[in-house]
N, C-alpha and C positions, 0 to 999 in steps of 0.2 A: 027666631034664634035657632031654630032646628037648621034653618037654609043656612044661617052664618057659618054654623060649627062643619057642615058640610062643605060649603065653598073654602074655608080654612083646612080642611081637612084635604080637600084635591088638589088646592095650589100646593100643601106642604108635600104630596106625592109626586107633584109635578118636579117641583124643586129639586127632592130628594135623587128621582130618577133621572134629569137633564144630569146633576153630578155625577151619577154611576156613568150616564152613557161618556159625557166628557173625560171622565177618567180613563174609560177603554179607551178612547180613542187616540190618547197621547202617550202611546208605546214609546218605551227609553229603549233607543237603539243601543247595541253591545259597542266599546269602542273599538277603533280597529288596534288591531293588537301586533300588527306586522311590522316585523324588524326595516327600518328604511335604511339603505344603503347611500351614503354620502357619494354625489357625483363629481366626479373628476374635473378641474378645472384644466382648460385648452388654452394652449401661448401659440401666438403667432406675430409674424415681425410687420410691425404697423406699415412698412413702405412696403411688403407685401412681393420682398425679394424672390421668393420661392413658389409664388403664386398662392394657390391655398393650403400649402403646408402647414400643419398645426405639429403641435410638440406638448407633450403630457407634461413638463417640468417648464419651471420657469429657468430663462436663461437669456444670453443672449443670440441674436440672429448670426449665423455661420456667413454669411454673405457681407452683411454690411454692420455687422457689429453692435447694433441697436438691440435695448431692451426689448423682450418678446412683452407683447401686451396679453393682458389675460381676455379672454373671449366670454367665457363664464363656463358655470359646469354642464357636463353632456351626460345624457341619460342612458 
């Protein structure tokens, strides 16, 4: 009987200890509160009339008149 009580006590202490250890290991990291700026879109003629020239606003190519294609945001 005494051996059973000691075994249950040791098992309980090990279980409680593992809960405390695992709770300390999973620290929550603070959220990133930095302000994210929106990147501007870049536009380019799909026919590449002016080579690699890009524009910051949507419009049409001054050479061929085609609508400029959006390349995506730049960083």
